C-alpha positions in Angstrom: 123.4 190.5 108.0 121.0 192.9 106.5 117.2 192.9 106.7 115.1 192.8 103.5 115.5 196.2 101.7 112.5 198.1 100.5 111.8 197.3 96.7 111.5 201.0 96.0 115.0 201.6 97.5 116.6 198.9 95.2 114.8 200.2 92.2 116.0 203.7 92.9 119.5 202.5 93.2 119.4 200.7 89.9 117.9 203.8 88.3 120.7 205.9 89.8 123.3 203.5 88.2 121.6 203.9 84.9 121.0 207.6 85.1 122.8 210.8 84.2 124.2 211.6 87.7 126.1 208.3 87.7 127.0 208.6 84.1 128.6 212.1 84.6 130.4 211.4 87.8 134.1 210.8 87.9 135.1 207.3 88.9 135.7 208.1 92.6 132.4 210.0 93.0 130.5 207.1 91.4 132.1 204.5 93.7 131.4 206.7 96.8 127.8 207.2 95.6 127.2 203.5 95.2 128.8 202.7 98.6 126.7 205.3 100.5 123.4 204.1 98.8 124.1 200.4 99.6 124.7 201.2 103.2 121.5 203.4 103.3 119.7 200.2 102.2 121.0 198.4 105.1 123.9 196.4 103.5 126.7 196.1 106.1 129.3 197.2 103.7 132.8 198.0 105.1 134.9 197.9 101.9 133.8 198.3 98.3 136.2 198.2 95.3 136.2 198.2 91.6 138.8 196.6 89.4 138.4 197.9 85.9 140.5 196.1 83.2 142.2 198.4 80.7 143.6 198.1 77.2 147.0 199.7 77.9 150.5 198.7 77.0 151.7 199.3 80.7 148.6 199.2 82.9 146.7 196.1 83.6 143.7 197.6 85.6 142.5 200.7 87.3 141.4 199.9 90.9 139.4 202.0 93.3 138.4 201.4 96.9 135.9 203.0 99.2 135.1 202.8 102.9 132.6 205.1 104.6 134.3 208.2 106.1 137.5 207.7 104.1 138.6 209.2 100.7 138.3 207.0 97.7 141.7 205.3 96.9 142.7 204.9 93.3 145.6 203.1 91.7 146.6 202.1 88.2 148.1 198.6 88.4 151.0 197.9 86.1 151.1 194.7 84.1 154.0 193.5 86.2 151.6 192.8 89.0 150.8 189.6 87.1 154.3 188.3 87.9 153.9 188.7 91.7 153.5 185.4 93.5 150.2 186.2 95.2 148.5 187.1 91.9 148.3 183.6 90.5 145.7 182.5 93.1 144.1 185.9 93.8 140.3 185.6 94.0 139.7 188.6 91.9 141.8 187.0 89.1 139.9 183.7 89.6 136.5 185.5 89.4 137.4 187.5 86.3 139.1 184.7 84.4 136.4 182.1 85.3 133.6 184.8 84.9 131.9 183.3 87.9 130.8 184.9 91.3 133.0 184.0 94.2 131.9 184.0 97.9 134.7 184.3 100.3 133.6 183.3 103.9 136.5 181.6 105.6 140.0 183.0 106.8 141.6 180.8 104.3 139.5 182.1 101.4 139.9 185.8 102.6 143.7 185.4 102.9 144.1 185.6 99.1 142.0 188.8 98.9 143.9 190.4 101.9 147.2 190.2 100.0 146.0 193.0 97.9 146.8 196.3 99.5 143.2 197.7 99.4 142.1 195.0 101.8 144.9 194.6 104.3 144.5 195.2 108.0 140.8 195.9 107.8 139.4 193.0 109.7 137.2 191.9 106.9 135.4 188.5 107.4 133.3 188.0 104.2 133.5 189.2 100.6 131.5 188.8 97.4 133.6 189.0 94.3 131.4 189.8 91.3 132.7 189.5 87.8 131.6 192.3 85.4 131.6 190.6 82.0 131.7 193.2 79.2 131.6 191.9 75.7 134.5 189.7 74.6 137.3 191.5 76.4 138.7 190.8 79.8 136.2 191.0 82.6 136.4 193.6 85.4 135.2 192.9 88.9 133.5 194.5 92.0 134.3 193.4 95.5 131.8 193.9 98.4 133.3 193.1 101.8 132.1 193.2 105.4 133.4 192.7 108.9 130.2 190.9 109.9 131.1 187.2 110.5 127.8 186.0 109.0 128.3 188.2 105.9 125.5 189.9 104.0 123.0 187.0 104.3 120.5 186.0 101.6 118.9 189.4 101.4 122.2 191.1 100.9 123.3 188.7 98.2 120.0 189.1 96.5 120.4 192.9 96.5 123.9 192.6 95.0 122.6 190.2 92.3 119.8 192.6 91.4 122.1 195.6 91.0 125.0 193.7 89.3 123.7 194.2 85.7 123.2 197.9 86.2 126.6 198.2 87.9 128.2 196.3 84.9 126.6 198.8 82.5 127.9 201.8 84.4 131.4 200.3 84.6 131.4 199.3 81.0 131.0 203.0 79.9 133.9 203.9 82.1 136.1 201.1 80.7 135.3 202.1 77.2 136.1 205.7 77.8 139.4 204.7 79.4 140.2 202.4 76.5 139.3 205.0 73.9 141.6 207.6 75.4 144.3 205.1 76.1 144.3 203.6 72.6 144.4 207.0 70.9 147.2 208.2 73.2 149.2 205.1 72.5 148.8 205.0 68.7 148.4 208.6 67.6 149.4 210.7 70.7 147.4 212.8 73.2 147.2 216.0 71.1 146.0 214.3 67.9 143.8 211.9 70.0 141.9 214.9 71.5 141.4 216.2 68.0 140.0 212.9 66.8 137.6 212.7 69.8 136.5 216.2 69.1 135.2 215.0 65.7 138.0 215.8 63.3 137.8 212.5 61.5 137.0 213.3 57.9 139.4 213.2 55.0 140.5 216.7 54.2 139.8 217.9 57.7 143.1 219.7 58.1 144.4 222.8 59.7 147.6 224.9 58.9 149.9 225.5 61.8 153.4 226.6 62.4 155.5 224.1 64.5 158.9 223.0 65.2 159.7 219.6 63.6 162.0 216.9 64.9 163.1 213.9 62.8 165.4 211.3 64.3 166.8 208.3 62.5 168.9 205.4 63.8 172.3 205.1 62.2 173.2 201.9 60.4 169.7 200.4 60.8 170.0 198.3 57.6 173.3 196.9 58.6 172.0 196.1 62.0 168.8 194.5 60.5 170.9 192.3 58.3 173.3 191.2 61.1 171.0 190.7 64.1 168.2 188.2 64.5 164.7 189.8 64.4 164.1 189.5 68.2 167.4 191.2 69.0 166.7 193.9 66.4 163.4 194.6 68.0 165.0 194.8 71.4 167.6 197.3 70.0 164.9 199.4 68.4 162.8 199.5 71.6 165.8 200.5 73.6 166.5 203.3 71.1 162.9 204.5 71.3 163.1 204.4 75.1 165.9 207.0 74.9 164.1 209.2 72.3 160.3 209.3 73.0 160.3 210.3 76.8 162.4 213.5 76.2 160.0 214.4 73.3 157.0 214.0 75.6 158.6 215.7 78.5 159.3 218.8 76.4 155.6 218.9 75.2 156.1 217.4 71.8 154.0 214.8 70.1 155.3 211.8 68.3 153.4 211.6 65.0 155.1 208.6 63.3 157.3 205.7 63.9 158.6 205.0 60.4 160.8 202.0 60.9 163.7 203.3 62.9 162.7 207.0 62.3 160.6 209.1 64.5 158.8 212.3 63.4 157.5 214.7 66.2 156.2 218.2 66.3 156.2 220.9 68.9 153.5 223.6 68.8 154.0 225.7 72.0 151.3 228.2 73.0 154.1 230.8 73.7 155.1 230.9 70.0 157.8 229.7 67.5 160.8 230.5 69.7 159.4 228.4 72.6 158.5 225.6 70.2 162.1 225.6 68.9 163.5 225.7 72.4 161.4 222.7 73.4 162.3 220.7 70.3 166.0 221.5 70.8 165.9 220.4 74.5 164.2 217.2 73.5 166.8 216.5 70.9 169.7 217.3 73.2 168.3 215.0 76.0 167.7 212.2 73.6 171.1 212.3 72.0 172.7 212.4 75.4 170.6 209.3 76.6 171.4 207.4 73.4 175.1 208.1 73.9 174.9 207.0 77.5 173.3 203.7 76.4 176.0 203.2 73.8 178.8 203.8 76.3 177.2 201.2 78.5 177.6 198.5 75.9 174.8 198.7 73.4 176.1 200.5 70.3 173.5 203.1 69.2 173.9 206.3 67.1 171.3 208.6 65.7 171.0 211.7 63.7 168.4 214.4 64.6 167.2 217.2 62.3 165.3 220.3 63.5 163.3 222.8 61.5 160.5 225.2 62.1 157.8 225.8 59.5 154.3 225.6 58.3 152.5 222.2 58.0 149.1 221.0 57.1 147.9 218.9 60.1 145.0 216.6 59.7 143.5 213.6 57.8 144.6 212.1 54.6 143.9 208.7 53.1 141.2 206.9 51.2 137.6 206.2 52.2 137.4 204.8 55.7 141.2 204.3 56.1 142.8 207.6 57.1 146.0 208.7 58.7 146.4 211.8 60.9 149.7 213.4 60.0 151.6 216.6 59.0 152.5 217.2 55.3 154.0 220.1 53.4 157.3 221.5 52.1 158.7 222.0 55.6 158.1 218.4 56.5 160.1 217.4 53.3 162.8 219.8 54.3 163.3 218.4 57.8 163.5 214.9 56.2 166.3 216.1 53.8 168.1 217.8 56.6 168.1 214.5 58.4 169.8 212.7 55.6 172.5 215.3 55.8 173.3 214.2 59.3 174.9 211.0 57.8 176.8 212.8 55.0 178.2 215.5 57.4 178.8 213.1 60.4 176.8 215.6 62.6 174.4 214.1 65.2 172.3 217.3 65.3 171.5 219.6 62.4 169.2 222.6 62.3 167.8 224.8 59.5 168.9 228.4 59.4 165.3 229.5 60.3 165.3 227.2 63.3 168.7 228.3 64.5 167.7 231.9 64.3 164.6 231.2 66.4 166.5 229.2 68.9 169.2 231.9 69.2 171.3 229.8 71.5 175.1 229.9 72.0 176.7 226.8 70.5 174.9 226.9 67.2 177.3 227.2 64.3 176.9 227.2 60.6 178.5 224.4 58.6 177.7 226.1 55.4 175.3 225.5 52.5 174.5 222.0 51.6 172.6 220.6 48.5 169.4 218.8 49.6 167.5 216.5 47.2 164.4 218.2 45.8 165.5 221.7 46.7 166.9 223.9 43.9 169.4 225.9 46.0 171.9 224.6 48.6 170.6 225.4 52.1 172.7 226.6 55.0 172.7 224.2 57.9 173.6 224.7 61.5 175.2 222.2 63.9 175.4 222.5 67.7 178.6 222.3 69.8 178.1 222.4 73.6 180.3 224.9 75.2 
């Protein structure tokens, strides 16, 4: 149990939570700074944790924990944690969903908390679970725990109540930053997301760049859509995207568009056009191999991939306040027409002559000139046959 802290010390802590040092600190440094300052005020704090809810398709929350003399632990909790048996009655969940402060002071009450790895085997006797309610979204939480059997006492609880609003404000900034980056990564991609955060958000704010373009389309999508129930078709589409998107990301590409069953991606490698083409080709090869593997395992899938290297306008188009960040230009049209030739030629992978020359890899072979809609002259296309 702590003695009554000096008012100036509490005020200084609140000022720190609201100030530039805390604002600029990374999450781990902010948590460690808070823990040290609380102990300096006399709070018998043996474990401090933050549970910051996220807006992420795979991650439920980012959790951090601090104990004096130990490095800060940080984990991103996947949404699947909600299906674990202990989670239904976990006090952190109860506090955040009920948006009410929870005091845990008995072994039975602490048992639910200790099922979470951050608190296991630490001999903690009492904990205060403080919801951090931020707007209309899901609440986050802070947990203050001690080994002292009599807990923090009235003075300690009063201290935590005084700093809670400032702590909520400091955490809300972090949650918003995390959500901002996550949502942009999820819906427009990390490269484009960074450009948006840098302020490239006006219509007509475009740049010209040379990049390798990849366009992949699922075969027989219309037939499947007419034959399968919507739920099964969505499952089939997501399975297809799961084979296609990870190889693109692993090769340094960025998915620009999901257009029904089609995916448009670009590769702009810092080492130049040949490196961009090599990355795009590797992504295409890996994706087609993965799609074939899934099909062999019992879920029929087939796709056609077109590859081209050219110049694109990359930036904002649209109307008023409703914009799209995309690539446009003749070479984007060309890769689209090459993709349609995958179906007519029966080839799963087709490249433009320019792409094949930059790639310069054994296995590329010409299949001759082909007429492409919108282009005056037939264009020579190249397929790939593994040796």
